[in-house]
MARVEX-699355 format. One record per residue (C-alpha): residue number from 0; x, y, z. Coordinates in pm, 1 decimal, padded with zeros to 6 digits. Example, Ala and Ser with C-alpha at 12.3 -4.5 7.8 and 13.67 -1.06 7.14 Angstrom:
+------+----------+----------+----------+
: resi :        x :        y :        z :
+------+----------+----------+----------+
:    0 :  01230.0 : -00450.0 :  00780.0 :
:    1 :  01367.0 : -00106.0 :  00714.0 :
+------+----------+----------+----------+
! end
This chain:
+------+----------+----------+----------+
: resi :        x :        y :        z :
+------+----------+----------+----------+
:    0 :  02134.6 :  00122.1 :  04902.0 :
:    1 :  02210.4 :  00458.5 :  04705.4 :
:    2 :  02234.1 :  00473.8 :  04354.0 :
:    3 :  02566.7 :  00562.5 :  04152.5 :
:    4 :  02410.0 :  00910.0 :  04076.0 :
:    5 :  02314.8 :  00982.2 :  04437.5 :
:    6 :  02659.9 :  00862.7 :  04550.4 :
:    7 :  02852.3 :  01081.7 :  04291.1 :
:    8 :  02658.1 :  01396.5 :  04427.4 :
:    9 :  02835.7 :  01347.9 :  04750.8 :
:   10 :  03176.9 :  01286.1 :  04648.4 :
:   11 :  03284.2 :  01603.4 :  04793.5 :
:   12 :  03203.9 :  01469.5 :  05172.3 :
:   13 :  03546.9 :  01377.2 :  05355.8 :
:   14 :  03639.8 :  01028.7 :  05408.6 :
:   15 :  03832.5 :  01119.2 :  05722.8 :
:   16 :  03588.5 :  00875.5 :  05910.7 :
:   17 :  03731.0 :  00585.1 :  05722.0 :
:   18 :  04085.3 :  00691.7 :  05752.9 :
:   19 :  04038.9 :  00742.4 :  06163.9 :
:   20 :  03901.0 :  00373.1 :  06182.5 :
:   21 :  04239.0 :  00238.5 :  06030.1 :
:   22 :  04523.8 :  00143.7 :  06228.0 :
:   23 :  04790.7 :  00414.1 :  06320.4 :
:   24 :  05056.6 :  00221.0 :  06114.3 :
:   25 :  04832.4 :  00231.8 :  05817.4 :
:   26 :  04726.5 :  00574.8 :  05839.9 :
:   27 :  05071.0 :  00709.8 :  05874.3 :
:   28 :  05154.0 :  00533.5 :  05549.7 :
:   29 :  04872.3 :  00696.9 :  05371.5 :
:   30 :  04885.3 :  01065.6 :  05442.8 :
:   31 :  05147.8 :  01303.9 :  05346.4 :
:   32 :  05342.8 :  01115.8 :  05085.0 :
:   33 :  05424.7 :  01290.5 :  04764.3 :
:   34 :  05675.5 :  01027.5 :  04630.2 :
:   35 :  05433.5 :  00732.9 :  04570.0 :
:   36 :  05093.2 :  00683.3 :  04402.5 :
:   37 :  04821.8 :  00564.9 :  04638.7 :
:   38 :  04636.2 :  00270.7 :  04488.6 :
:   39 :  04321.9 :  00115.1 :  04567.7 :
:   40 :  04274.9 : -00240.2 :  04428.0 :
:   41 :  03911.4 : -00328.0 :  04344.8 :
:   42 :  03769.7 : -00694.3 :  04264.9 :
:   43 :  04004.0 : -00908.4 :  04462.4 :
:   44 :  03980.2 : -01255.5 :  04293.5 :
:   45 :  04236.0 : -01408.5 :  04066.2 :
:   46 :  04390.9 : -01136.4 :  03849.2 :
:   47 :  04395.6 : -00889.8 :  04130.7 :
:   48 :  04684.1 : -01079.9 :  04250.4 :
:   49 :  04870.0 : -00980.7 :  03968.4 :
:   50 :  04797.1 : -00619.8 :  04046.9 :
:   51 :  04939.1 : -00671.1 :  04394.9 :
:   52 :  05241.5 : -00849.4 :  04277.4 :
:   53 :  05310.9 : -00566.8 :  04019.5 :
:   54 :  05250.3 : -00277.7 :  04260.0 :
:   55 :  05488.8 : -00441.4 :  04517.5 :
:   56 :  05759.7 : -00468.7 :  04238.0 :
:   57 :  05687.8 : -00092.6 :  04188.6 :
:   58 :  05698.0 : -00005.4 :  04554.9 :
:   59 :  05940.0 :  00275.4 :  04522.3 :
:   60 :  05671.3 :  00480.0 :  04328.9 :
:   61 :  05348.9 :  00306.0 :  04441.3 :
:   62 :  05161.3 :  00162.2 :  04748.6 :
:   63 :  04830.8 :  00001.4 :  04819.0 :
:   64 :  04635.6 :  00200.3 :  05071.3 :
:   65 :  04276.6 :  00060.9 :  04999.0 :
:   66 :  04131.6 : -00279.8 :  04881.4 :
:   67 :  03782.5 : -00353.5 :  04804.5 :
:   68 :  03554.2 : -00652.0 :  04725.9 :
:   69 :  03187.6 : -00739.0 :  04780.1 :
:   70 :  03283.2 : -01072.7 :  04925.9 :
:   71 :  03432.4 : -01071.0 :  05280.8 :
:   72 :  03639.3 : -01392.8 :  05270.7 :
:   73 :  03800.1 : -01277.3 :  04944.3 :
:   74 :  03839.0 : -00918.6 :  05071.7 :
:   75 :  04002.6 : -01031.7 :  05384.5 :
:   76 :  04238.6 : -01282.2 :  05221.1 :
:   77 :  04375.6 : -01019.7 :  04982.2 :
:   78 :  04390.2 : -00751.6 :  05242.8 :
:   79 :  04617.7 : -01013.5 :  05453.6 :
:   80 :  04829.0 : -01084.2 :  05143.0 :
:   81 :  04864.4 : -00696.5 :  05068.1 :
:   82 :  04990.3 : -00641.9 :  05453.0 :
:   83 :  05228.6 : -00932.5 :  05427.3 :
:   84 :  05371.8 : -00788.4 :  05094.7 :
:   85 :  05395.9 : -00417.0 :  05201.5 :
:   86 :  05408.6 : -00435.4 :  05574.9 :
:   87 :  05103.0 : -00222.9 :  05630.3 :
:   88 :  04757.8 : -00298.0 :  05668.0 :
:   89 :  04530.8 : -00143.5 :  05380.4 :
:   90 :  04174.1 : -00019.1 :  05431.6 :
:   91 :  03928.4 : -00263.4 :  05366.1 :
:   92 :  03599.8 : -00178.2 :  05189.0 :
:   93 :  03294.2 : -00367.0 :  05069.0 :
:   94 :  03166.1 : -00056.9 :  04867.8 :
:   95 :  03371.6 :  00080.0 :  04597.9 :
:   96 :  03193.3 :  00414.9 :  04639.9 :
:   97 :  03387.9 :  00452.2 :  04959.8 :
:   98 :  03709.1 :  00416.0 :  04786.6 :
:   99 :  03620.7 :  00671.2 :  04521.6 :
:  100 :  03515.3 :  00931.0 :  04802.7 :
:  101 :  03858.4 :  00891.2 :  04981.4 :
:  102 :  04091.0 :  01183.2 :  04907.1 :
:  103 :  04386.3 :  00952.5 :  04986.3 :
:  104 :  04329.5 :  00748.7 :  04684.2 :
:  105 :  04518.0 :  00870.5 :  04358.3 :
:  106 :  04443.0 :  00564.4 :  04148.1 :
:  107 :  04228.3 :  00248.7 :  04113.2 :
:  108 :  04257.5 : -00090.4 :  03951.0 :
:  109 :  03994.3 : -00265.2 :  03852.9 :
:  110 :  03980.2 : -00649.5 :  03835.0 :
:  111 :  03599.1 : -00689.2 :  03895.3 :
:  112 :  03349.9 : -00908.3 :  03649.3 :
:  113 :  03328.2 : -00749.0 :  03311.3 :
:  114 :  02988.0 : -00579.9 :  03357.8 :
:  115 :  03157.5 : -00345.8 :  03627.1 :
:  116 :  03478.0 : -00229.0 :  03451.6 :
:  117 :  03323.8 :  00063.5 :  03205.7 :
:  118 :  03086.9 :  00186.9 :  03483.6 :
:  119 :  03327.9 :  00180.5 :  03763.4 :
:  120 :  03611.4 :  00323.4 :  03551.7 :
:  121 :  03389.6 :  00606.9 :  03453.3 :
:  122 :  03293.8 :  00665.0 :  03804.7 :
:  123 :  03652.4 :  00681.7 :  03901.5 :
:  124 :  03767.3 :  00934.8 :  03656.6 :
:  125 :  03471.2 :  01148.4 :  03750.7 :
:  126 :  03589.3 :  01112.4 :  04112.6 :
:  127 :  03931.9 :  01247.1 :  04019.1 :
:  128 :  04122.2 :  00909.1 :  04004.7 :
:  129 :  04354.1 :  00766.6 :  03758.1 :
:  130 :  04224.0 :  00430.4 :  03637.2 :
:  131 :  04393.7 :  00071.1 :  03552.0 :
:  132 :  04109.0 : -00135.6 :  03414.7 :
:  133 :  04157.4 : -00488.7 :  03314.7 :
:  134 :  04049.0 : -00614.2 :  02964.3 :
:  135 :  03801.4 : -00609.1 :  02848.6 :
:  136 :  03753.0 : -00233.0 :  02922.9 :
:  137 :  03388.8 : -00284.5 :  02878.6 :
:  138 :  03089.1 : -00523.7 :  02863.1 :
:  139 :  02963.3 : -00362.7 :  02533.2 :
:  140 :  03091.3 : -00125.4 :  02270.9 :
:  141 :  02857.5 :  00186.2 :  02387.7 :
:  142 :  03033.6 :  00147.7 :  02725.2 :
:  143 :  03381.1 :  00149.4 :  02584.6 :
:  144 :  03297.7 :  00464.8 :  02363.1 :
:  145 :  03172.4 :  00630.0 :  02693.9 :
:  146 :  03491.1 :  00538.3 :  02879.4 :
:  147 :  03715.7 :  00704.9 :  02617.4 :
:  148 :  03471.6 :  01009.0 :  02640.1 :
:  149 :  03486.7 :  01039.4 :  02995.4 :
:  150 :  03871.3 :  00992.4 :  03010.9 :
:  151 :  03875.6 :  01310.1 :  02759.8 :
:  152 :  03627.7 :  01490.9 :  02982.2 :
:  153 :  03791.0 :  01451.9 :  03323.9 :
:  154 :  04157.6 :  01447.4 :  03203.8 :
:  155 :  04256.0 :  01144.7 :  03401.6 :
:  156 :  04467.3 :  00863.7 :  03280.6 :
:  157 :  04305.7 :  00536.8 :  03195.4 :
:  158 :  04523.1 :  00224.0 :  03097.6 :
:  159 :  04374.2 : -00099.6 :  02996.3 :
:  160 :  04537.5 : -00403.5 :  03109.0 :
:  161 :  04674.9 : -00526.5 :  02779.4 :
:  162 :  05025.1 : -00607.3 :  02947.2 :
:  163 :  05194.0 : -00729.4 :  02620.0 :
:  164 :  05198.2 : -00384.7 :  02507.9 :
:  165 :  05436.4 : -00318.1 :  02785.1 :
:  166 :  05670.9 : -00638.0 :  02676.7 :
:  167 :  06010.8 : -00536.0 :  02553.8 :
:  168 :  06026.3 : -00848.5 :  02312.9 :
:  169 :  05672.7 : -00770.2 :  02184.1 :
:  170 :  05782.5 : -00421.2 :  02113.2 :
:  171 :  06103.2 : -00526.2 :  01969.0 :
:  172 :  05881.4 : -00786.0 :  01729.5 :
:  173 :  05630.7 : -00495.4 :  01650.8 :
:  174 :  05977.6 : -00274.2 :  01542.0 :
:  175 :  06109.1 : -00572.5 :  01349.8 :
:  176 :  05804.3 : -00614.5 :  01159.6 :
:  177 :  05767.8 : -00235.6 :  01075.1 :
:  178 :  06126.6 : -00236.2 :  00945.0 :
:  179 :  06053.6 : -00512.9 :  00710.0 :
:  180 :  06165.2 : -00827.6 :  00862.2 :
:  181 :  05894.1 : -01046.0 :  00717.1 :
:  182 :  05818.1 : -00825.7 :  00413.4 :
:  183 :  05498.5 : -00678.3 :  00401.3 :
:  184 :  05281.6 : -00801.1 :  00677.2 :
:  185 :  04913.1 : -00898.4 :  00582.1 :
:  186 :  04785.5 : -01189.7 :  00786.2 :
:  187 :  04780.5 : -01230.1 :  01155.7 :
:  188 :  04652.2 : -01541.2 :  01311.9 :
:  189 :  04573.2 : -01565.0 :  01687.4 :
:  190 :  04465.0 : -01832.2 :  01896.1 :
:  191 :  04401.0 : -01961.0 :  02263.7 :
:  192 :  04393.9 : -02318.2 :  02372.6 :
:  193 :  04260.5 : -02441.6 :  02740.2 :
:  194 :  04093.5 : -02753.6 :  02875.0 :
:  195 :  03821.9 : -02565.5 :  03083.7 :
:  196 :  03604.2 : -02791.9 :  03261.3 :
:  197 :  03205.2 : -02776.3 :  03266.3 :
:  198 :  03018.8 : -02540.9 :  03494.3 :
:  199 :  02731.6 : -02785.9 :  03521.5 :
:  200 :  02368.6 : -02675.2 :  03577.3 :
:  201 :  02311.8 : -02431.4 :  03849.3 :
:  202 :  02038.2 : -02433.1 :  04106.8 :
:  203 :  01889.7 : -02161.5 :  04300.3 :
:  204 :  02058.9 : -02099.9 :  04620.4 :
:  205 :  02075.7 : -01865.7 :  04921.2 :
:  206 :  02308.9 : -01563.3 :  04872.6 :
:  207 :  02622.9 : -01637.4 :  05067.0 :
:  208 :  02614.7 : -01416.3 :  05395.1 :
:  209 :  02941.5 : -01292.9 :  05328.6 :
:  210 :  02855.8 : -01157.9 :  04968.7 :
:  211 :  02674.3 : -00822.7 :  04887.2 :
:  212 :  02496.0 : -00972.4 :  04586.1 :
:  213 :  02313.9 : -00649.7 :  04516.2 :
:  214 :  02640.9 : -00450.0 :  04498.7 :
:  215 :  02804.5 : -00757.9 :  04294.0 :
:  216 :  02524.9 : -00689.4 :  04017.5 :
:  217 :  02550.4 : -00325.7 :  04036.3 :
:  218 :  02460.1 : -00182.5 :  03694.3 :
:  219 :  02316.5 : -00528.4 :  03532.4 :
:  220 :  01948.5 : -00581.7 :  03568.4 :
:  221 :  01896.2 : -00793.9 :  03889.1 :
:  222 :  01883.0 : -01172.8 :  03881.8 :
:  223 :  01831.5 : -01433.3 :  04135.8 :
:  224 :  02158.4 : -01607.8 :  04263.6 :
:  225 :  02246.3 : -01914.7 :  04139.0 :
:  226 :  02504.3 : -02173.5 :  04270.2 :
:  227 :  02736.7 : -02170.3 :  03954.6 :
:  228 :  02773.2 : -01797.7 :  03914.9 :
:  229 :  03034.4 : -01666.8 :  04171.2 :
:  230 :  03325.3 : -01615.8 :  04205.3 :
:  231 :  03441.7 : -01717.0 :  03863.5 :
:  232 :  03175.5 : -01870.1 :  03607.5 :
:  233 :  02999.8 : -01537.0 :  03561.2 :
:  234 :  03231.7 : -01519.1 :  03258.2 :
:  235 :  03029.3 : -01760.1 :  03064.9 :
:  236 :  02691.7 : -01569.5 :  03115.7 :
:  237 :  02608.7 : -01298.3 :  02877.4 :
:  238 :  02439.7 : -01095.2 :  03157.2 :
:  239 :  02776.2 : -01016.3 :  03299.1 :
:  240 :  03046.7 : -01180.0 :  03093.7 :
:  241 :  03169.4 : -01145.2 :  02753.1 :
:  242 :  03302.3 : -01493.9 :  02654.4 :
:  243 :  03649.9 : -01657.5 :  02583.9 :
:  244 :  03708.5 : -01395.9 :  02307.4 :
:  245 :  03692.3 : -01091.9 :  02549.2 :
:  246 :  03844.9 : -01302.4 :  02850.0 :
:  247 :  04153.8 : -01381.2 :  02649.1 :
:  248 :  04126.9 : -01312.8 :  02292.1 :
:  249 :  04157.0 : -00952.6 :  02367.8 :
:  250 :  04527.2 : -00998.0 :  02436.1 :
:  251 :  04624.9 : -01171.7 :  02114.7 :
:  252 :  04419.0 : -00947.7 :  01889.4 :
:  253 :  04541.5 : -00659.0 :  02040.5 :
:  254 :  04895.9 : -00775.8 :  01949.1 :
:  255 :  04801.0 : -00837.9 :  01589.2 :
:  256 :  04627.6 : -00523.2 :  01511.0 :
:  257 :  04930.2 : -00329.6 :  01682.5 :
:  258 :  05184.5 : -00511.9 :  01469.1 :
:  259 :  04962.6 : -00501.7 :  01160.8 :
:  260 :  04897.4 : -00139.5 :  01206.5 :
:  261 :  04532.2 : -00166.0 :  01182.4 :
:  262 :  04230.2 : -00028.4 :  01362.9 :
:  263 :  03847.9 : -00110.7 :  01305.3 :
:  264 :  03798.0 : -00372.3 :  01034.5 :
:  265 :  03551.8 : -00339.1 :  00742.8 :
:  266 :  03405.5 : -00660.4 :  00817.7 :
:  267 :  03363.7 : -00921.7 :  01101.9 :
:  268 :  03236.5 : -01271.3 :  01098.5 :
:  269 :  03249.5 : -01558.5 :  01350.2 :
:  270 :  03142.2 : -01905.6 :  01387.7 :
:  271 :  03138.0 : -02165.5 :  01658.0 :
:  272 :  02915.8 : -02332.5 :  01924.9 :
:  273 :  02942.3 : -02494.4 :  02254.0 :
:  274 :  03040.8 : -02850.3 :  02169.5 :
:  275 :  03238.0 : -02984.2 :  02437.1 :
:  276 :  02974.7 : -02997.4 :  02731.0 :
:  277 :  02612.0 : -02937.3 :  02756.9 :
:  278 :  02566.1 : -02730.1 :  03064.6 :
:  279 :  02468.8 : -02337.0 :  03151.5 :
:  280 :  02746.0 : -02199.5 :  02949.2 :
:  281 :  02578.8 : -01948.7 :  02719.7 :
:  282 :  02881.6 : -01867.8 :  02517.3 :
:  283 :  03084.4 : -02082.5 :  02264.1 :
:  284 :  03381.6 : -02294.0 :  02362.9 :
:  285 :  03498.2 : -02303.5 :  01995.5 :
:  286 :  03504.0 : -01986.9 :  01782.7 :
:  287 :  03670.7 : -01893.2 :  01465.6 :
:  288 :  03658.9 : -01529.0 :  01383.4 :
:  289 :  03791.2 : -01296.1 :  01077.5 :
:  290 :  03862.3 : -00950.1 :  01072.8 :
:  291 :  03894.4 : -00810.3 :  00714.9 :
:  292 :  04069.5 : -00516.2 :  00608.5 :
:  293 :  04109.5 : -00367.7 :  00248.3 :
:  294 :  04448.8 : -00556.7 :  00231.5 :
:  295 :  04484.4 : -00746.7 :  00557.6 :
:  296 :  04318.9 : -00994.8 :  00763.4 :
:  297 :  04324.6 : -01104.8 :  01147.7 :
:  298 :  04177.4 : -01436.3 :  01238.7 :
:  299 :  04123.7 : -01567.3 :  01616.5 :
:  300 :  04060.2 : -01920.8 :  01685.7 :
:  301 :  03966.1 : -01991.2 :  02054.8 :
:  302 :  03918.5 : -02341.6 :  02181.2 :
:  303 :  03894.8 : -02325.2 :  02562.9 :
:  304 :  03769.5 : -02671.4 :  02619.3 :
:  305 :  04013.3 : -02844.6 :  02359.7 :
:  306 :  04407.4 : -02807.3 :  02441.7 :
:  307 :  04541.4 : -02880.7 :  02130.9 :
:  308 :  04832.1 : -02604.0 :  02070.9 :
:  309 :  04958.3 : -02437.6 :  01771.7 :
:  310 :  05302.1 : -02385.5 :  01730.1 :
:  311 :  05359.0 : -02577.3 :  02061.4 :
:  312 :  05180.9 : -02280.1 :  02221.8 :
:  313 :  04861.7 : -02251.4 :  02418.2 :
:  314 :  04827.2 : -01911.4 :  02301.0 :
:  315 :  05001.4 : -01653.3 :  02068.9 :
:  316 :  05003.2 : -01475.0 :  01746.8 :
:  317 :  05166.0 : -01557.0 :  01423.5 :
:  318 :  05220.2 : -01252.0 :  01194.6 :
:  319 :  05265.1 : -01349.2 :  00835.9 :
:  320 :  05416.7 : -01130.6 :  00546.9 :
:  321 :  05550.5 : -01156.4 :  00217.6 :
:  322 :  05886.3 : -01295.6 :  00297.1 :
:  323 :  05820.7 : -01462.1 :  00630.4 :
:  324 :  05656.3 : -01531.3 :  00964.5 :
:  325 :  05716.0 : -01414.1 :  01326.6 :
:  326 :  05544.5 : -01603.1 :  01598.8 :
:  327 :  05510.8 : -01413.9 :  01930.4 :
:  328 :  05380.6 : -01511.2 :  02281.8 :
:  329 :  05432.2 : -01392.6 :  02642.8 :
:  330 :  05779.7 : -01576.2 :  02652.1 :
:  331 :  05936.8 : -01490.5 :  02341.9 :
:  332 :  05930.1 : -01528.1 :  01973.2 :
:  333 :  06035.9 : -01709.9 :  01668.3 :
:  334 :  06126.1 : -01595.5 :  01310.7 :
:  335 :  06041.9 : -01827.1 :  01027.8 :
:  336 :  06114.2 : -01802.7 :  00655.9 :
:  337 :  05865.0 : -01808.0 :  00371.3 :
:  338 :  05883.1 : -02188.3 :  00357.5 :
:  339 :  05834.6 : -02220.1 :  00751.7 :
:  340 :  06194.5 : -02286.4 :  00827.4 :
:  341 :  06287.0 : -02124.9 :  01163.1 :
:  342 :  06568.0 : -01875.6 :  01136.7 :
:  343 :  06610.2 : -01770.4 :  01474.2 :
:  344 :  06446.9 : -01757.0 :  01837.6 :
:  345 :  06424.0 : -01551.9 :  02151.7 :
:  346 :  06316.6 : -01635.6 :  02505.4 :
:  347 :  06279.8 : -01365.9 :  02757.5 :
:  348 :  06439.4 : -01429.4 :  03092.1 :
:  349 :  06154.2 : -01339.6 :  03291.6 :
:  350 :  05812.9 : -01312.6 :  03143.8 :
:  351 :  05477.2 : -01456.8 :  03198.9 :
:  352 :  05395.8 : -01827.7 :  03183.4 :
:  353 :  05220.7 : -01902.9 :  02834.2 :
:  354 :  05016.8 : -02133.9 :  02989.9 :
:  355 :  04652.2 : -02066.1 :  02918.8 :
:  356 :  04558.5 : -02232.4 :  03263.4 :
:  357 :  04711.9 : -01944.2 :  03465.3 :
:  358 :  04412.3 : -01711.1 :  03575.9 :
:  359 :  04639.5 : -01474.5 :  03765.2 :
:  360 :  04904.5 : -01403.4 :  03508.5 :
:  361 :  05168.0 : -01235.9 :  03762.2 :
:  362 :  05470.3 : -01152.6 :  03562.3 :
:  363 :  05723.2 : -00893.2 :  03450.4 :
:  364 :  05540.2 : -00742.7 :  03161.1 :
:  365 :  05276.2 : -00645.3 :  03401.5 :
:  366 :  05516.1 : -00507.2 :  03624.0 :
:  367 :  05636.8 : -00300.8 :  03334.8 :
:  368 :  05270.6 : -00211.6 :  03236.9 :
:  369 :  05192.8 : -00072.2 :  03593.4 :
:  370 :  05561.3 :  00108.7 :  03593.9 :
:  371 :  05430.0 :  00280.6 :  03256.1 :
:  372 :  05091.0 :  00376.8 :  03406.0 :
:  373 :  05265.7 :  00516.6 :  03725.3 :
:  374 :  05507.1 :  00705.4 :  03501.1 :
:  375 :  05214.8 :  00841.5 :  03332.4 :
:  376 :  05067.8 :  00983.7 :  03644.8 :
:  377 :  05406.3 :  01114.4 :  03799.6 :
:  378 :  05594.6 :  01227.3 :  03476.2 :
:  379 :  05356.5 :  01250.8 :  03195.4 :
:  380 :  05513.7 :  00941.3 :  03026.4 :
:  381 :  05296.9 :  00829.4 :  02735.1 :
:  382 :  05080.4 :  00509.1 :  02815.0 :
:  383 :  05138.0 :  00193.0 :  02617.4 :
:  384 :  04777.8 :  00086.4 :  02628.5 :
:  385 :  04563.5 :  00396.3 :  02686.8 :
:  386 :  04191.8 :  00345.7 :  02670.0 :
:  387 :  04131.5 :  00461.3 :  02317.5 :
:  388 :  04379.0 :  00228.5 :  02209.0 :
:  389 :  04275.1 : -00092.1 :  02400.8 :
:  390 :  03905.4 : -00011.0 :  02302.2 :
:  391 :  03965.0 : -00098.1 :  01971.7 :
:  392 :  04023.0 : -00460.7 :  02018.1 :
:  393 :  03773.4 : -00504.9 :  02289.8 :
:  394 :  03503.5 : -00333.7 :  02038.5 :
:  395 :  03627.6 : -00567.0 :  01752.1 :
:  396 :  03580.7 : -00869.3 :  01961.0 :
:  397 :  03246.2 : -00783.4 :  02113.0 :
:  398 :  03117.8 : -00732.9 :  01752.3 :
:  399 :  03248.0 : -01088.9 :  01674.0 :
:  400 :  03022.7 : -01194.4 :  01964.0 :
:  401 :  02730.5 : -01024.8 :  01790.8 :
:  402 :  02819.1 : -01168.3 :  01466.3 :
:  403 :  02825.4 : -01504.7 :  01606.4 :
:  404 :  02498.1 : -01469.2 :  01795.3 :
:  405 :  02326.4 : -01329.6 :  01483.2 :
:  406 :  02506.5 : -01606.4 :  01252.3 :
:  407 :  02614.9 : -01347.5 :  00999.7 :
:  408 :  02884.7 : -01113.2 :  00901.2 :
:  409 :  02875.1 : -00758.2 :  00982.9 :
:  410 :  02966.2 : -00478.8 :  00787.7 :
:  411 :  03142.0 : -00188.3 :  00992.4 :
:  412 :  03209.4 :  00168.7 :  00999.8 :
:  413 :  03596.3 :  00180.2 :  01017.5 :
:  414 :  03608.3 :  00506.0 :  01171.5 :
:  415 :  03399.0 :  00410.2 :  01513.4 :
:  416 :  03314.9 :  00052.4 :  01460.0 :
:  417 :  02950.9 :  00105.7 :  01427.1 :
:  418 :  02760.9 : -00188.5 :  01229.0 :
:  419 :  02632.0 : -00054.1 :  00888.4 :
:  420 :  02280.0 : -00111.9 :  00767.9 :
:  421 :  02206.9 : -00362.7 :  01037.1 :
:  422 :  01970.7 : -00214.4 :  01299.4 :
:  423 :  01937.1 : -00551.0 :  01466.8 :
:  424 :  02311.4 : -00583.2 :  01517.4 :
:  425 :  02314.4 : -00219.8 :  01657.6 :
:  426 :  02072.6 : -00313.1 :  01909.9 :
:  427 :  02351.4 : -00500.1 :  02063.0 :
:  428 :  02584.8 : -00222.5 :  02078.4 :
:  429 :  02455.5 : -00124.5 :  02437.0 :
:  430 :  02264.6 : -00303.4 :  02698.8 :
:  431 :  01983.9 : -00220.9 :  02969.1 :
:  432 :  02082.7 : -00126.1 :  03299.4 :
:  433 :  01945.6 : -00162.8 :  03665.7 :
:  434 :  01771.5 :  00171.6 :  03727.6 :
:  435 :  01980.6 :  00425.8 :  03844.6 :
:  436 :  02307.0 :  00250.8 :  03764.0 :
:  437 :  02338.2 :  00345.7 :  03394.5 :
:  438 :  02681.6 :  00487.4 :  03342.4 :
:  439 :  02678.2 :  00854.7 :  03195.1 :
:  440 :  02947.5 :  01096.1 :  03073.2 :
+------+----------+----------+----------+
! end
């Protein structure tokens, strides 16, 4: 296996061989088209099916030409679903580097495990591709900063999958608050409730013959395969995942800071633990965070194994001000007066299910988020969640993980999120990488 660096040195090599191996029908769809953006979808479990649905919804301006996953059954299943939706068979690849080498690919979407998000996105823009990357955009704050720098260096678009930024009713809420609908906003509470099950205790197991475990690990230092890692439970291991705050809290925290009009806080604190089960899960199942500003505050309460709802919602954000409150989620919003009396409600005709159990999340706001990304590529439309915007919420939540792990609050430089006067905390700013796989800009 060649390293990332060795591969990038050979990107000029033609990918014609891969194209020839495709069916004539597929090949005819790939070449010579200027009216649609050619997409490669990478990481094909779960959320990738929302990418498929949204690209189908935007088929007048987009098509899927390549699909890529390191696990053959997952790859084959998604490829078949793509062919069924679009009527043409995409090129199947197990190695994303072959996708990046293809001149037929204009843009990539990344729905891989978290530890791959930033390194793959950085390699993507370096290879001349536009990038749609799912949240969180990085595994650690250093990677997020590198991805922003890579976008600036290679002048390609990078949109983070904070699809609520493209939700018309959430945009309306942001405007209403800006215009004074709840007076001066100063407190935003976000939450997430689910009833996830135990992941048990893993045992050493043979790597499935269909899985390229080495490439799955990629930039992460090597670990032996265990029975409860793949394809989903990696989320709850620090080596690859980022916990529920980044897995789901990113969405609502991003909405909170957007509507409050704030960026990096001056102080972060977090408390919680793994209370529901005793198993291999390395993060908390219950976490309460606080992000403090000079005159505003954001909190996030994550309960991923205890399904008690707030405001009769599994997830959402309550924006509170001097004269009232607006509660917003993916399905709509409610407006309350200062005493909590509901004044009005709005429900979108077609949005996402607000159920926290939905791990795919195909919905109209994702359709619009992709439409915005495609319009950015084709027409120069301003992105709703460009990487420098999305990375702020991601970095905030990564630092809340650090505060939880160190069991103390962190004071931050509000210009870049760096932890002040705490060298131990700053050791968590980055990570160690497998030799030859460290991302670079």
